[in-house]
C-alpha positions in Angstrom: 69.8 283.8 66.9 72.3 280.9 67.4 71.8 277.2 66.8 73.6 274.2 68.1 74.7 271.9 65.2 74.5 268.8 67.4 71.1 269.0 69.2 69.4 271.8 67.2 68.9 274.0 70.3 68.1 277.5 69.3 68.3 280.7 71.3 69.7 284.2 71.5 73.5 284.6 72.0 72.8 286.0 75.5 71.1 282.7 76.4 74.2 280.7 75.5 77.1 280.0 77.8 80.7 280.9 76.9 83.5 278.4 77.2 87.2 279.0 77.0 89.0 277.1 74.2 92.7 276.3 74.0 94.3 278.2 71.1 96.6 275.2 70.5 94.4 272.1 70.4 90.9 273.7 70.7 90.2 271.7 73.8 88.1 273.1 76.7 90.3 274.9 79.3 90.4 274.4 83.0 90.3 277.4 85.3 92.8 277.8 88.1 94.1 280.6 90.3 97.8 281.7 90.0 99.2 284.7 91.8 95.7 285.9 92.5 95.0 286.0 88.8 92.6 283.9 86.8 94.5 281.5 84.6 93.6 278.7 82.2 95.3 275.3 81.5 94.5 272.8 78.7 94.3 269.3 80.1 95.4 267.9 76.7 98.4 269.9 75.6 99.1 271.6 79.0 99.0 275.1 77.4 98.5 277.8 80.0 97.4 281.4 79.5 95.3 284.2 80.8 91.9 285.4 79.5 93.5 287.7 76.8 95.3 284.7 75.4 92.4 282.3 74.9 89.6 281.8 72.3 86.0 282.0 73.2 83.2 280.0 71.6 79.6 279.7 72.4 78.5 276.5 74.3 75.1 275.0 73.9 73.2 275.1 77.3 71.3 272.0 76.3 74.0 269.5 75.3 77.3 271.4 76.0 78.6 271.2 72.4 80.1 274.2 70.6 77.5 276.3 68.7 80.1 278.0 66.6 82.7 275.5 65.5 85.9 277.5 64.7 87.3 274.6 62.8 84.3 274.7 60.4 84.6 270.9 60.2 81.0 269.9 60.9 80.7 268.1 57.5 84.3 267.2 56.8 84.2 263.7 58.3 80.8 262.9 56.6 82.2 264.0 53.2 85.3 261.9 53.8 83.3 258.8 54.6 80.5 258.9 52.1 80.3 258.6 48.3 77.7 260.2 46.0 76.7 256.7 44.8 75.6 254.8 47.8 74.9 251.6 46.0 78.1 250.1 47.4 79.0 250.8 51.0 82.6 250.2 50.0 83.4 251.2 46.4 84.5 248.4 44.1 88.0 248.2 42.6 87.6 248.5 38.8 90.9 246.8 38.0 90.2 246.6 34.3 92.6 248.4 32.0 90.1 248.8 29.2 86.4 249.0 28.8 83.9 247.7 26.2 83.0 250.5 23.8 79.3 251.3 23.8 78.7 249.6 27.1 80.7 252.0 29.4 81.4 255.7 29.6 85.0 254.8 30.2 87.5 253.7 27.5 90.9 253.1 29.0 92.0 253.4 32.6 94.8 255.9 31.7 92.1 258.2 30.5 89.5 257.5 33.2 88.4 254.8 35.7 85.4 254.6 38.0 87.5 253.9 41.2 89.9 256.7 40.4 87.0 259.1 39.7 85.6 258.5 43.2 89.0 259.5 44.7 89.2 262.6 42.6 85.6 263.7 43.4 86.2 263.2 47.2 89.4 265.1 47.4 87.9 268.0 45.3 85.1 268.3 47.8 87.4 268.2 50.8 89.6 270.9 49.4 86.6 273.0 48.3 87.8 272.8 44.7 85.9 272.3 41.4 87.7 269.3 40.2 90.7 267.0 40.8 93.1 264.7 38.9 94.8 261.7 40.5 98.3 260.6 39.6 100.6 257.7 40.4 102.7 259.7 42.9 103.1 263.1 44.4 106.0 263.8 42.0 104.0 262.7 39.0 101.3 265.2 40.1 103.9 268.0 40.5 105.8 267.4 37.3 102.6 267.2 35.2 101.2 270.3 36.7 104.3 272.4 36.2 105.0 271.2 32.6 101.3 271.8 31.7 101.6 275.5 32.6 105.1 276.4 31.4 107.2 276.7 28.2 110.7 277.9 27.4 111.4 281.4 28.6 108.9 281.3 31.5 109.8 281.8 35.1 108.9 279.7 38.2 109.4 281.1 41.7 109.6 278.5 44.4 109.8 278.8 48.2 112.8 277.1 49.8 113.3 274.7 51.5 111.0 272.3 49.9 110.8 268.5 49.4 114.0 267.4 47.9 112.3 265.6 45.0 110.4 268.8 44.0 113.7 270.7 44.3 115.5 268.2 42.0 112.7 268.4 39.4 112.7 272.2 39.4 116.5 272.2 38.9 116.1 269.7 36.0 113.5 271.7 34.1 116.1 274.5 33.6 117.4 272.5 30.7 114.1 273.2 28.9 114.8 277.0 29.1 112.5 277.5 32.1 113.9 279.9 34.7 113.6 278.8 38.2 114.2 281.0 41.3 114.4 279.7 44.8 113.7 282.1 47.7 113.1 281.7 51.4 109.6 282.1 53.0 109.6 285.9 53.3 106.7 287.3 51.2 108.6 290.4 50.2 111.5 288.4 48.7 109.1 286.3 46.7 107.3 289.4 45.5 110.5 291.1 44.5 111.3 288.3 42.0 107.9 288.4 40.1 108.3 289.7 36.5 106.4 289.6 33.2 107.8 286.1 32.5 106.6 284.6 35.8 103.9 281.9 35.3 104.0 280.0 38.6 104.6 280.8 42.3 105.1 277.4 44.1 105.0 277.3 47.9 105.2 274.4 50.3 103.8 275.3 53.7 104.7 274.0 56.2 108.1 273.6 54.6 109.8 270.2 54.5 111.7 269.8 56.7 112.1 273.0 58.7 108.3 273.6 59.3 108.5 277.2 58.0 105.1 278.7 57.4 104.2 280.9 54.5 101.2 283.3 54.5 99.1 281.9 51.7 96.6 284.7 51.6 99.3 287.4 51.5 101.3 285.7 48.8 98.2 285.1 46.7 97.1 288.7 47.0 100.5 290.1 46.1 100.8 287.8 43.1 97.4 288.6 41.8 98.0 292.3 42.2 100.9 291.9 39.8 99.3 289.6 37.3 96.1 287.6 37.8 97.3 285.0 35.3 100.1 283.8 37.5 99.2 280.5 39.2 99.8 280.2 42.9 100.4 276.5 43.6 100.5 275.1 47.2 101.8 271.7 48.3 99.4 270.8 51.1 100.8 267.4 51.9 101.8 268.1 55.5 98.4 269.6 56.5 95.8 267.8 54.3 92.5 269.6 53.6 91.4 268.8 57.2 93.9 271.3 58.6 94.5 273.7 55.7 92.6 274.6 52.5 94.7 276.9 50.3 92.0 277.5 47.7 90.0 279.3 50.4 93.0 281.6 50.9 93.4 282.6 47.2 95.6 279.8 45.8 94.8 278.5 42.3 96.1 274.9 42.6 96.6 272.5 45.5 98.8 269.4 45.2 99.1 266.4 47.6 101.4 263.5 47.8 98.4 261.2 48.7 101.0 258.6 49.7 101.3 260.4 53.0 98.5 261.5 55.4 95.7 261.0 52.9 96.4 257.3 52.6 97.7 257.2 56.1 98.9 253.6 56.2 102.0 253.6 54.1 100.7 251.1 51.7 99.9 253.1 48.5 101.5 255.7 46.2 99.5 258.5 44.8 99.3 262.2 44.0 96.3 264.6 43.6 96.0 268.0 41.9 92.9 270.2 42.8 91.8 273.4 41.1 89.2 274.8 38.7 87.7 272.6 36.0 89.5 274.3 33.1 92.8 273.6 34.7 92.0 270.0 35.5 90.6 269.3 32.1 93.8 270.5 30.5 95.8 268.5 33.1 93.9 265.3 32.4 95.0 265.6 28.8 98.6 265.9 30.0 98.0 262.8 32.2 96.9 260.8 29.2 99.9 261.8 27.2 102.5 261.5 30.0 101.0 258.3 31.5 101.4 258.9 35.2 98.1 257.3 36.1 97.4 255.9 39.5 96.4 252.3 39.7 92.8 251.6 40.7 93.9 249.5 43.7 96.1 252.3 45.0 93.2 254.7 44.5 90.9 252.4 46.4 93.5 252.2 49.3 93.6 256.0 49.5 89.8 256.2 49.5 89.8 253.8 52.4 92.4 255.9 54.2 90.5 259.2 53.7 87.5 257.7 55.6 89.5 258.0 58.9 91.4 261.2 57.9 89.8 263.5 60.5 90.2 261.0 63.3 93.8 260.3 62.4 94.8 264.0 62.0 93.3 264.9 65.3 95.4 262.1 67.0 98.6 263.0 65.0 98.2 266.6 66.1 97.5 265.7 69.8 100.5 263.5 69.9 102.7 266.1 68.1 101.8 268.8 70.6 102.6 266.6 73.6 105.9 265.3 72.0 106.9 268.9 71.2 106.4 270.0 74.8 108.5 267.0 76.0 111.3 267.8 73.5 111.4 271.5 74.6 112.2 270.4 78.1 115.0 267.9 77.2 118.5 269.2 77.8 119.9 267.7 74.6 117.4 269.6 72.4 118.4 273.1 71.2 115.0 274.0 69.8 111.8 272.5 68.6 110.2 273.5 65.2 106.4 273.1 65.5 103.9 275.8 64.5 101.5 274.7 67.3 103.9 275.9 70.0 102.7 279.4 71.2 106.4 280.6 71.3 106.9 279.6 67.6 107.6 282.6 65.4 104.9 281.1 63.0 102.2 280.5 65.6 100.1 283.5 64.7 100.2 282.9 60.9 99.5 279.2 61.4 96.6 279.8 63.7 95.2 282.3 61.2 95.4 280.1 58.0 95.2 276.6 59.4 92.5 274.7 61.3 95.1 272.7 63.3 98.9 272.3 63.5 99.4 268.8 62.1 101.5 265.8 63.0 104.9 266.9 61.6 107.6 268.5 63.7 111.4 269.0 63.6 113.9 269.6 66.3 117.6 270.4 66.6 120.0 268.7 68.9 122.7 270.6 70.7 125.4 268.1 69.7 125.7 266.8 66.1 127.2 263.5 67.4 123.9 262.8 69.3 122.1 262.5 65.9 123.6 259.0 65.3 123.1 257.9 68.9 119.5 258.9 68.7 118.8 257.2 65.4 120.7 254.0 66.4 118.8 253.6 69.6 115.1 254.4 68.9 113.0 251.3 68.9 109.4 252.3 68.6 110.2 255.2 66.2 111.2 253.8 62.9 114.2 255.3 61.0 112.7 255.8 57.5 111.9 258.4 54.9 108.3 259.4 54.0 105.7 260.5 56.6 102.0 260.4 57.5 101.8 256.7 58.5 100.3 255.3 61.6 103.8 254.6 62.8 106.1 257.3 64.1 108.9 257.9 61.6 112.2 259.6 62.4 115.0 260.8 60.1 117.9 263.2 59.7 117.2 265.3 56.6 120.8 266.3 56.2 121.9 262.7 55.5 118.6 261.2 54.3 115.7 263.0 52.5 117.7 266.2 51.7 121.1 264.6 51.2 121.6 266.1 47.8 119.9 269.4 48.7 122.5 272.2 48.0 123.5 274.8 50.6 121.5 273.0 53.3 122.6 275.1 56.2 121.5 278.3 54.4 118.0 276.8 54.2 117.9 275.9 57.9 118.7 272.2 57.3 121.5 271.7 59.8 123.4 268.4 60.5 121.7 268.2 63.9 118.1 268.6 62.5 115.7 265.7 63.1 112.4 265.4 61.4 109.6 263.5 63.2 106.4 262.3 61.6 104.4 261.7 64.9 102.3 258.5 64.6 99.2 257.3 66.2 100.8 255.2 69.0 100.1 256.0 72.7 102.0 259.2 73.1 103.5 258.0 76.3 105.3 255.2 74.4 106.6 257.7 71.8 108.0 259.9 74.5 109.4 257.0 76.4 111.2 255.8 73.3 112.6 259.2 72.4 113.7 259.7 76.0 115.6 256.5 76.3 117.4 257.2 73.0 118.2 260.8 73.9 119.5 259.8 77.3 122.1 257.4 75.9 
């Protein structure tokens, strides 16, 4: 028996129609004939393939909707929009730093605040975690989490490349007697470094800025086979819980820079850590002692941003796919790094562990001198660090976000690498701006 989630039609699988679904953007495919062979083309991202290349999902004969939703996102948008307490359609901003004893369950905002608590509960639900703790920034979240789990003599293994701020922090904690090992994305190399002193395996996938993908499930399984007490931590900033949920793949802790896609509008700083309640209870004590608390107003802004997260991420992804295909065809571009391209070396892993491919991409120019010409001549695309805003942001990691990253070339960060956070503008305008700048 199958049931449509939209119109509640019920029937046997034999009574339902089958529909071809694009493996890139999950859009319905159009059938056409090529060389006397049945072929399919996606009208959104223009992907083409034969029957063996596509996905099949059941289509409701009553309303045409998909009966089996591969994205498993039927409730995501609802959870993102609604609070448990429906007394206020929009949650209030509890800007108070302190609360009256005996009249409130809260004492001091550094230890807890009603607005911040709504944000924490919402993210925990979206990531399928037990609990969450909010911080003043992504780096506040990362530093508190790492320091809460480690002491002198312990080892941390980190994937590389990663966000330069994270890398700088990991290098700094060596002065506390904590051993830190950086390794590229190959599972076997990460596994080979694990020893009895290892307490954390930290991975960032997709990697910033090279878009390398790490198999979260495989890493988690290998780590737990060695020692179940080792924590696998995943920075999920690029994907958000809409496109990737590491806890479902065996990770112990998920971290976000909420400043980015979760907020979505570039107007608030924040960080979130999600995991089991024992971990978050301990982490909240660290938060109280270290003081990296998010402001209630910033928490409120991020709550507001999350309400449109599913809509925004779909548009970010749609635009990124189209821009990637444009860049692949441009003569000045050597290669495009985007996991949603079916010729990407990470395509199969990405499709297996992610519900979509996101709005971040990178590309290399054939000539290093063209980097400055491009950045000097873009108009719609804004030259800036950060990512995940409604505007398209463009940067050269070698001279900007990863300026102080050592041995950049060995990590795939070349002088000609460009990182693009594809925004929500009309994709034709984004492409037009990139084209006129590239053609200079």
